[in-house]
C-alpha positions as CSV (number, residue, x, y, z in Angstrom):
1,M,0.0,0.0,0.0
2,A,2.1,2.9,-1.3
3,I,1.2,6.4,-0.1
4,T,1.2,8.8,-3.0
5,K,0.3,12.4,-3.1
6,L,-3.0,13.1,-4.7
7,D,-3.3,16.0,-7.0
8,L,-7.0,16.7,-7.2
9,T,-6.7,19.0,-10.2
10,K,-5.1,16.2,-12.3
11,E,-7.1,13.3,-10.8
12,Y,-10.5,15.0,-11.2
13,K,-10.0,17.3,-14.2
14,T,-13.8,17.6,-14.9
15,Y,-14.3,19.0,-11.4
16,Y,-11.7,21.8,-11.9
17,R,-12.3,22.9,-15.5
18,T,-13.5,26.4,-15.9
19,K,-16.9,26.7,-17.7
20,K,-18.3,29.7,-19.4
21,T,-21.6,29.2,-17.7
22,P,-22.4,28.0,-14.2
23,E,-23.5,24.4,-13.8
24,M,-24.3,21.9,-11.1
25,V,-21.6,19.2,-10.6
26,E,-22.0,16.0,-8.6
27,F,-19.0,14.6,-6.9
28,D,-18.2,11.0,-6.1
29,Q,-18.3,9.9,-2.5
30,A,-15.0,10.7,-0.7
31,Q,-13.5,11.0,2.7
32,F,-12.0,14.3,3.6
33,L,-11.3,16.8,6.3
34,T,-12.8,20.3,6.1
35,I,-12.9,23.5,8.0
36,E,-15.8,26.0,8.0
37,G,-16.1,29.6,8.9
38,K,-16.3,33.1,7.7
39,G,-13.6,35.7,7.1
40,A,-10.4,36.2,5.1
41,P,-8.2,33.2,4.3
42,G,-5.3,34.9,6.0
43,G,-7.4,35.9,9.1
44,K,-7.0,34.6,12.6
45,E,-10.0,32.2,12.5
46,F,-8.9,30.6,9.3
47,T,-5.3,30.3,10.3
48,A,-6.2,28.7,13.6
49,K,-8.4,26.2,12.0
50,V,-5.8,25.2,9.3
51,E,-3.2,24.9,12.1
52,A,-5.5,22.6,13.9
53,L,-5.7,20.3,10.9
54,Y,-1.9,19.7,10.7
55,P,-1.5,17.5,13.8
56,L,-4.6,15.6,12.8
57,V,-3.4,14.9,9.3
58,Y,0.1,14.1,10.6
59,G,-1.5,11.6,13.0
60,I,-3.2,9.9,10.1
61,K,-0.3,10.0,7.7
62,M,2.6,8.8,9.9
63,P,1.0,5.5,11.0
64,M,0.2,4.8,7.3
65,K,3.8,5.6,6.3
66,K,5.1,3.3,9.1
67,M,2.9,0.5,7.9
68,E,4.2,1.0,4.4
69,E,7.9,0.9,5.6
70,E,7.3,-2.3,7.5
71,N,5.3,-3.9,4.6
72,L,2.1,-4.1,6.7
73,I,-1.3,-4.0,5.3
74,E,-4.5,-2.5,6.6
75,N,-6.9,-5.2,7.8
76,G,-10.3,-3.8,8.8
77,L,-10.9,-0.7,11.0
78,H,-8.4,-1.6,13.7
79,H,-6.4,-4.5,15.1
80,E,-5.9,-5.3,18.7
81,T,-2.9,-7.1,20.1
82,Y,-3.3,-8.2,23.7
83,L,-0.2,-7.9,25.8
84,S,-1.9,-9.4,28.8
85,D,-3.7,-12.8,28.9
86,P,-7.4,-12.0,29.0
87,R,-8.0,-15.2,30.9
88,R,-5.8,-14.3,33.8
89,V,-5.7,-10.5,34.0
90,P,-8.6,-8.3,35.2
91,E,-10.1,-6.2,32.5
92,E,-9.1,-2.9,34.1
93,K,-5.4,-4.0,34.1
94,M,-5.3,-5.4,30.6
95,K,-2.7,-4.0,28.3
96,T,-3.7,-3.8,24.6
97,I,-2.1,-2.2,21.5
98,L,-4.5,-1.0,18.8
């Protein structure tokens, strides 16, 4: 699972072409992060929201990169590895890696 940069303007050319007249465009289903608000793109609110996205995106990207480096594959939503024996250790003392 190689991580590649996605250039939306190249991947979805029909979404980014300039038309002479306005038209409604339907987009395919996608997962994305977004920010909402009002004001100038260089304003305090916008800047704070964009800055808040960086650690979130980094938190998503780095585990994926680590998986790629170690030739691991994604298998479902998450995977649990029990460090403690669930038959012998009380639930509140269990150690698990997700």
